[in-house]
FIDRENTOR-881702 format. One record per atom (N, C-alpha, C, O): residue number from 1; atom name; y, x, z. Coordinates in Angstrom, 1 decimal, always signed. Last residue first. Layout:
! residues N
SEZA  vodo  kolvo       Y       X       Z
SEZA   NUM     CA       Y       X       Z
...
END
This chain:
! residues 87
SEZA  vodo  kolvo       Y       X       Z
SEZA    87      N   +87.8  +143.9  +113.3
SEZA    87     CA   +86.9  +144.9  +113.7
SEZA    87      C   +88.3  +146.0  +114.3
SEZA    87      O   +88.1  +147.1  +114.8
SEZA    86      N   +87.7  +140.5  +114.4
SEZA    86     CA   +88.4  +141.6  +113.8
SEZA    86      C   +87.7  +142.8  +114.0
SEZA    86      O   +86.9  +142.8  +115.0
SEZA    85      N   +86.3  +138.3  +115.5
SEZA    85     CA   +85.6  +138.9  +114.6
SEZA    85      C   +86.3  +140.3  +114.0
SEZA    85      O   +85.6  +141.1  +113.4
SEZA    84      N   +88.8  +136.9  +116.6
SEZA    84     CA   +87.5  +137.4  +117.4
SEZA    84      C   +86.8  +138.1  +116.5
SEZA    84      O   +86.3  +138.9  +117.3
SEZA    83      N   +89.9  +135.7  +114.9
SEZA    83     CA   +90.3  +136.6  +115.3
SEZA    83      C   +89.4  +138.0  +115.8
SEZA    83      O   +89.3  +139.2  +115.7
SEZA    82      N   +89.1  +134.0  +112.0
SEZA    82     CA   +88.8  +133.6  +113.5
SEZA    82      C   +89.3  +135.3  +113.6
SEZA    82      O   +89.2  +136.0  +112.6
SEZA    81      N   +91.0  +134.3  +109.4
SEZA    81     CA   +90.5  +133.0  +110.3
SEZA    81      C   +90.3  +132.7  +111.4
SEZA    81      O   +90.7  +131.7  +112.0
SEZA    80      N   +91.0  +137.0  +109.3
SEZA    80     CA   +91.9  +136.4  +109.1
SEZA    80      C   +92.1  +135.0  +109.4
SEZA    80      O   +93.3  +134.6  +109.6
SEZA    79      N   +88.1  +137.7  +109.6
SEZA    79     CA   +88.7  +137.9  +110.5
SEZA    79      C   +90.4  +137.4  +110.7
SEZA    79      O   +91.1  +137.4  +111.8
SEZA    78      N   +86.3  +134.8  +108.2
SEZA    78     CA   +86.8  +136.2  +108.3
SEZA    78      C   +87.6  +136.4  +108.9
SEZA    78      O   +88.2  +135.4  +109.2
SEZA    77      N   +83.3  +133.4  +109.2
SEZA    77     CA   +84.5  +133.3  +109.0
SEZA    77      C   +85.3  +134.6  +108.5
SEZA    77      O   +84.5  +135.5  +108.5
SEZA    76      N   +80.3  +132.3  +107.4
SEZA    76     CA   +81.0  +133.5  +108.3
SEZA    76      C   +82.5  +133.6  +107.6
SEZA    76      O   +82.9  +133.7  +106.5
SEZA    75      N   +80.1  +130.0  +106.2
SEZA    75     CA   +79.1  +130.6  +106.7
SEZA    75      C   +79.5  +131.5  +107.9
SEZA    75      O   +79.2  +131.4  +109.0
SEZA    74      N   +81.6  +129.0  +104.0
SEZA    74     CA   +82.1  +128.7  +105.4
SEZA    74      C   +81.2  +129.5  +106.5
SEZA    74      O   +81.6  +129.6  +107.6
SEZA    73      N   +82.4  +131.3  +101.2
SEZA    73     CA   +81.7  +129.9  +101.7
SEZA    73      C   +82.5  +130.0  +103.3
SEZA    73      O   +83.5  +130.7  +103.7
SEZA    72      N   +84.0  +133.9  +101.5
SEZA    72     CA   +83.1  +133.2  +100.7
SEZA    72      C   +82.4  +132.3  +101.5
SEZA    72      O   +81.9  +132.7  +102.6
SEZA    71      N   +87.2  +135.2  +101.9
SEZA    71     CA   +86.2  +134.4  +102.5
SEZA    71      C   +85.1  +133.8  +101.3
SEZA    71      O   +85.4  +133.2  +100.2
SEZA    70      N   +89.3  +138.0  +102.5
SEZA    70     CA   +88.4  +137.1  +101.1
SEZA    70      C   +87.1  +136.3  +101.8
SEZA    70      O   +86.1  +136.9  +102.2
SEZA    69      N   +90.6  +140.1  +104.2
SEZA    69     CA   +91.4  +138.8  +103.9
SEZA    69      C   +90.6  +138.0  +102.7
SEZA    69      O   +91.3  +137.3  +102.0
SEZA    68      N   +88.2  +141.6  +105.5
SEZA    68     CA   +89.5  +140.6  +105.9
SEZA    68      C   +90.3  +139.8  +105.7
SEZA    68      O   +90.7  +138.9  +106.4
SEZA    67      N   +87.0  +142.5  +103.7
SEZA    67     CA   +86.4  +141.7  +104.5
SEZA    67      C   +86.9  +141.1  +105.3
SEZA    67      O   +86.5  +140.1  +105.9
SEZA    66      N   +88.9  +143.5  +102.1
SEZA    66     CA   +88.0  +142.5  +101.4
SEZA    66      C   +87.2  +141.7  +102.3
SEZA    66      O   +86.8  +140.6  +102.1
SEZA    65      N   +89.5  +145.8  +103.4
SEZA    65     CA   +90.4  +144.7  +103.2
SEZA    65      C   +89.6  +143.2  +102.6
SEZA    65      O   +90.0  +142.1  +102.8
SEZA    64      N   +87.0  +147.2  +103.7
SEZA    64     CA   +87.7  +146.7  +104.6
SEZA    64      C   +88.5  +145.8  +104.6
SEZA    64      O   +88.4  +144.9  +105.4
SEZA    63      N   +86.7  +147.5  +100.8
SEZA    63     CA   +86.0  +147.0  +101.2
SEZA    63      C   +86.5  +146.1  +102.8
SEZA    63      O   +86.4  +144.9  +103.0
SEZA    62      N   +88.7  +149.6  +100.5
SEZA    62     CA   +88.9  +148.2   +99.5
SEZA    62      C   +87.9  +146.9  +100.3
SEZA    62      O   +88.2  +145.7  +100.4
SEZA    61      N   +88.4  +152.0  +101.9
SEZA    61     CA   +89.1  +150.9  +102.7
SEZA    61      C   +89.4  +149.2  +101.7
SEZA    61      O   +90.0  +148.2  +102.1
SEZA    60      N   +86.4  +153.5  +101.5
SEZA    60     CA   +85.8  +152.0  +102.1
SEZA    60      C   +86.8  +151.3  +102.0
SEZA    60      O   +86.7  +150.1  +102.1
SEZA    59      N   +87.8  +156.2  +102.9
SEZA    59     CA   +87.1  +155.6  +101.8
SEZA    59      C   +86.6  +154.5  +102.6
SEZA    59      O   +86.4  +154.4  +103.8
SEZA    58      N   +91.1  +156.3  +103.8
SEZA    58     CA   +89.7  +156.5  +104.1
SEZA    58      C   +89.2  +156.0  +103.2
SEZA    58      O   +89.8  +155.2  +102.6
SEZA    57      N   +93.9  +156.9  +101.7
SEZA    57     CA   +93.8  +156.0  +102.8
SEZA    57      C   +91.9  +156.6  +102.8
SEZA    57      O   +91.5  +157.2  +101.8
SEZA    56      N   +95.7  +157.7   +99.5
SEZA    56     CA   +95.5  +158.7  +100.9
SEZA    56      C   +95.2  +157.8  +102.0
SEZA    56      O   +95.8  +157.7  +103.0
SEZA    55      N   +95.5  +154.5   +98.4
SEZA    55     CA   +96.3  +156.0   +98.3
SEZA    55      C   +96.2  +156.6   +99.3
SEZA    55      O   +96.8  +156.0  +100.2
SEZA    54      N   +95.2  +151.9   +97.9
SEZA    54     CA   +94.3  +152.6   +98.8
SEZA    54      C   +94.5  +154.3   +99.0
SEZA    54      O   +93.8  +155.1   +99.7
SEZA    53      N   +97.2  +151.0   +96.2
SEZA    53     CA   +97.2  +150.3   +97.6
SEZA    53      C   +96.0  +151.3   +98.5
SEZA    53      O   +96.0  +151.2   +99.8
SEZA    52      N   +96.7  +152.5   +94.1
SEZA    52     CA   +98.1  +152.2   +94.7
SEZA    52      C   +98.0  +152.2   +95.9
SEZA    52      O   +98.4  +153.0   +96.7
SEZA    51      N   +94.1  +150.8   +93.1
SEZA    51     CA   +94.3  +153.2   +93.5
SEZA    51      C   +95.5  +153.1   +94.2
SEZA    51      O   +95.3  +153.8   +95.2
SEZA    50      N   +94.7  +148.7   +93.1
SEZA    50     CA   +93.5  +149.1   +93.8
SEZA    50      C   +94.0  +150.6   +94.7
SEZA    50      O   +94.2  +151.2   +95.8
SEZA    49      N   +96.1  +148.5   +90.7
SEZA    49     CA   +97.2  +148.3   +92.1
SEZA    49      C   +95.9  +148.9   +93.1
SEZA    49      O   +96.4  +149.6   +94.0
SEZA    48      N   +94.7  +149.9   +88.6
SEZA    48     CA   +95.6  +150.8   +89.1
SEZA    48      C   +96.2  +150.1   +90.9
SEZA    48      O   +96.5  +150.8   +91.9
SEZA    47      N   +92.8  +148.0   +88.4
SEZA    47     CA   +92.3  +149.1   +89.1
SEZA    47      C   +93.7  +150.0   +89.5
SEZA    47      O   +93.8  +150.7   +90.5
SEZA    46      N   +94.1  +146.0   +88.0
SEZA    46     CA   +93.5  +145.5   +89.0
SEZA    46      C   +93.0  +147.1   +89.5
SEZA    46      O   +92.8  +147.4   +90.7
SEZA    45      N   +94.8  +147.1   +85.1
SEZA    45     CA   +95.8  +147.1   +86.2
SEZA    45      C   +95.1  +146.4   +87.6
SEZA    45      O   +96.0  +146.3   +88.4
SEZA    44      N   +92.3  +146.8   +84.1
SEZA    44     CA   +92.9  +148.1   +84.6
SEZA    44      C   +94.3  +148.0   +85.0
SEZA    44      O   +94.8  +149.1   +85.2
SEZA    43      N   +91.8  +144.4   +83.9
SEZA    43     CA   +90.8  +145.0   +84.6
SEZA    43      C   +91.3  +146.3   +85.1
SEZA    43      O   +90.9  +146.9   +86.1
SEZA    42      N   +93.8  +143.2   +81.9
SEZA    42     CA   +93.9  +143.1   +84.0
SEZA    42      C   +92.8  +143.7   +84.5
SEZA    42      O   +92.8  +143.7   +85.8
SEZA    41      N   +92.8  +144.8   +79.8
SEZA    41     CA   +94.0  +144.8   +80.4
SEZA    41      C   +93.9  +144.1   +81.5
SEZA    41      O   +94.1  +145.0   +82.4
SEZA    40      N   +90.4  +142.7   +79.7
SEZA    40     CA   +90.4  +145.0   +79.7
SEZA    40      C   +92.0  +144.8   +80.0
SEZA    40      O   +92.0  +144.5   +81.2
SEZA    39      N   +91.2  +140.3   +79.1
SEZA    39     CA   +90.5  +141.0   +80.4
SEZA    39      C   +90.4  +142.7   +80.7
SEZA    39      O   +90.3  +143.5   +81.7
SEZA    38      N   +92.8  +140.7   +76.8
SEZA    38     CA   +93.5  +140.0   +78.1
SEZA    38      C   +92.7  +140.7   +79.0
SEZA    38      O   +93.2  +141.5   +79.7
SEZA    37      N   +90.6  +140.7   +74.9
SEZA    37     CA   +92.0  +141.8   +75.4
SEZA    37      C   +92.7  +141.7   +76.8
SEZA    37      O   +92.9  +142.6   +77.6
SEZA    36      N   +88.9  +138.8   +75.3
SEZA    36     CA   +88.4  +140.3   +75.6
SEZA    36      C   +89.8  +141.1   +75.9
SEZA    36      O   +90.0  +141.8   +76.9
SEZA    35      N   +89.0  +135.8   +76.3
SEZA    35     CA   +89.6  +136.8   +75.8
SEZA    35      C   +89.8  +138.6   +76.2
SEZA    35      O   +90.4  +139.3   +77.0
SEZA    34      N   +87.9  +133.7   +78.4
SEZA    34     CA   +87.5  +133.8   +76.8
SEZA    34      C   +88.8  +135.3   +76.0
SEZA    34      O   +89.2  +135.3   +74.8
SEZA    33      N   +89.2  +132.9   +80.6
SEZA    33     CA   +89.8  +132.8   +79.3
SEZA    33      C   +89.2  +133.3   +77.9
SEZA    33      O   +89.8  +133.3   +76.8
SEZA    32      N   +87.0  +133.0   +82.7
SEZA    32     CA   +87.8  +132.2   +82.5
SEZA    32      C   +88.7  +131.3   +81.3
SEZA    32      O   +88.9  +130.1   +81.0
SEZA    31      N   +85.4  +135.4   +82.0
SEZA    31     CA   +85.1  +133.8   +82.2
SEZA    31      C   +85.8  +133.0   +82.0
SEZA    31      O   +85.6  +132.2   +81.1
SEZA    30      N   +87.4  +137.2   +81.8
SEZA    30     CA   +86.6  +136.7   +80.8
SEZA    30      C   +86.3  +135.2   +80.7
SEZA    30      O   +86.6  +134.3   +79.9
SEZA    29      N   +88.5  +137.4   +84.4
SEZA    29     CA   +89.1  +136.8   +83.8
SEZA    29      C   +88.4  +136.5   +82.0
SEZA    29      O   +89.0  +135.8   +81.1
SEZA    28      N   +85.8  +138.2   +85.6
SEZA    28     CA   +86.2  +137.0   +85.9
SEZA    28      C   +87.2  +136.1   +85.1
SEZA    28      O   +87.2  +134.9   +85.1
SEZA    27      N   +85.2  +140.6   +84.2
SEZA    27     CA   +84.2  +139.6   +83.9
SEZA    27      C   +84.9  +138.3   +84.3
SEZA    27      O   +84.6  +137.3   +83.6
SEZA    26      N   +87.6  +142.5   +85.1
SEZA    26     CA   +86.8  +142.2   +84.1
SEZA    26      C   +86.2  +141.0   +83.6
SEZA    26      O   +86.7  +140.4   +82.7
SEZA    25      N   +87.5  +142.0   +88.3
SEZA    25     CA   +88.5  +141.6   +87.2
SEZA    25      C   +88.4  +141.3   +85.7
SEZA    25      O   +88.9  +140.4   +85.1
SEZA    24      N   +84.7  +143.4   +88.1
SEZA    24     CA   +84.9  +141.8   +88.9
SEZA    24      C   +86.3  +141.5   +88.0
SEZA    24      O   +86.2  +140.8   +87.0
SEZA    23      N   +85.1  +145.6   +86.7
SEZA    23     CA   +84.1  +144.9   +86.5
SEZA    23      C   +84.1  +143.4   +87.3
SEZA    23      O   +83.4  +142.4   +86.9
SEZA    22      N   +87.3  +147.0   +88.3
SEZA    22     CA   +87.6  +146.8   +86.8
SEZA    22      C   +86.7  +145.7   +86.5
SEZA    22      O   +87.2  +144.7   +85.9
SEZA    21      N   +86.0  +147.3   +91.2
SEZA    21     CA   +87.3  +146.2   +91.1
SEZA    21      C   +87.6  +145.9   +89.1
SEZA    21      O   +88.0  +144.8   +88.6
SEZA    20      N   +84.0  +148.7   +90.8
SEZA    20     CA   +83.3  +147.4   +91.2
SEZA    20      C   +84.8  +146.7   +90.7
SEZA    20      O   +84.7  +145.7   +90.0
SEZA    19      N   +85.1  +151.1   +89.6
SEZA    19     CA   +84.4  +150.5   +88.7
SEZA    19      C   +84.0  +148.9   +89.0
SEZA    19      O   +83.8  +148.0   +88.2
SEZA    18      N   +86.3  +151.7   +92.4
SEZA    18     CA   +87.1  +151.3   +91.2
SEZA    18      C   +86.1  +150.8   +90.3
SEZA    18      O   +86.5  +149.7   +90.0
SEZA    17      N   +84.2  +152.2   +94.1
SEZA    17     CA   +85.3  +151.2   +94.2
SEZA    17      C   +85.9  +150.9   +92.9
SEZA    17      O   +85.9  +149.8   +92.4
SEZA    16      N   +82.9  +153.9   +93.1
SEZA    16     CA   +82.6  +152.7   +92.8
SEZA    16      C   +83.3  +151.8   +93.4
SEZA    16      O   +83.0  +150.6   +93.3
SEZA    15      N   +85.3  +156.5   +93.0
SEZA    15     CA   +84.6  +155.9   +91.8
SEZA    15      C   +83.7  +154.5   +92.2
SEZA    15      O   +83.8  +153.8   +91.2
SEZA    14      N   +86.2  +157.5   +95.6
SEZA    14     CA   +86.7  +156.3   +95.2
SEZA    14      C   +86.1  +155.5   +94.1
SEZA    14      O   +86.1  +154.3   +94.1
SEZA    13      N   +85.7  +160.2   +97.9
SEZA    13     CA   +85.2  +159.8   +95.9
SEZA    13      C   +85.0  +157.9   +96.3
SEZA    13      O   +84.2  +157.2   +96.9
SEZA    12      N   +88.4  +161.9   +99.3
SEZA    12     CA   +87.3  +160.6   +99.3
SEZA    12      C   +87.0  +160.3   +97.6
SEZA    12      O   +87.7  +160.1   +96.5
SEZA    11      N   +88.3  +165.5   +99.6
SEZA    11     CA   +88.5  +164.0   +98.9
SEZA    11      C   +87.9  +162.6   +99.1
SEZA    11      O   +86.7  +162.4   +98.9
SEZA    10      N   +87.2  +167.6  +100.2
SEZA    10     CA   +87.0  +166.7  +101.3
SEZA    10      C   +87.8  +165.3  +101.3
SEZA    10      O   +87.9  +164.4  +102.2
SEZA     9      N   +87.5  +169.6   +98.3
SEZA     9     CA   +85.9  +169.1   +99.2
SEZA     9      C   +86.4  +167.8   +99.9
SEZA     9      O   +85.4  +167.1  +100.2
SEZA     8      N   +89.5  +170.2   +96.4
SEZA     8     CA   +89.5  +169.0   +96.8
SEZA     8      C   +88.4  +168.5   +97.6
SEZA     8      O   +88.2  +167.3   +97.7
SEZA     7      N   +89.2  +173.0   +96.2
SEZA     7     CA   +90.4  +172.7   +97.0
SEZA     7      C   +90.1  +171.0   +97.6
SEZA     7      O   +90.2  +170.5   +98.7
SEZA     6      N   +86.1  +174.9   +96.5
SEZA     6     CA   +87.3  +174.2   +96.2
SEZA     6      C   +88.4  +173.4   +96.8
SEZA     6      O   +88.3  +173.3   +98.0
SEZA     5      N   +86.3  +178.4   +98.0
SEZA     5     CA   +86.1  +176.7   +98.4
SEZA     5      C   +86.7  +176.0   +97.8
SEZA     5      O   +87.9  +176.0   +98.0
SEZA     4      N   +84.8  +181.1   +96.7
SEZA     4     CA   +86.2  +180.2   +96.8
SEZA     4      C   +85.2  +179.0   +97.2
SEZA     4      O   +84.0  +178.8   +97.0
SEZA     3      N   +82.8  +183.2   +99.3
SEZA     3     CA   +82.9  +183.1   +97.9
SEZA     3      C   +84.3  +181.3   +97.9
SEZA     3      O   +84.6  +180.7   +98.9
SEZA     2      N   +84.1  +186.5  +100.8
SEZA     2     CA   +83.8  +184.9  +100.7
SEZA     2      C   +83.7  +184.6   +99.2
SEZA     2      O   +84.1  +185.2   +98.2
SEZA     1      N   +82.5  +189.7  +100.5
SEZA     1     CA   +83.6  +188.8  +100.0
SEZA     1      C   +83.0  +187.2  +100.2
SEZA     1      O   +81.9  +186.8  +100.0
END
């Protein structure tokens, strides 16, 4: 008799992406407004929005979207600005 296999064995684990989203939204808002209650609310809202955007998509989708749309500094342009670097 074969042992039962869990149903969600291939489901992507996005816990690190959710934690990163919450921390960035929480501390960013806390730095700007110094209001902890507002920061917690926006952290949960950002996590919920990211959950809805990346639902039924492969793991690491949030990092791919960040690479495409967010540019930090001018050292390496994002694919939105420079199309030849697009994945």
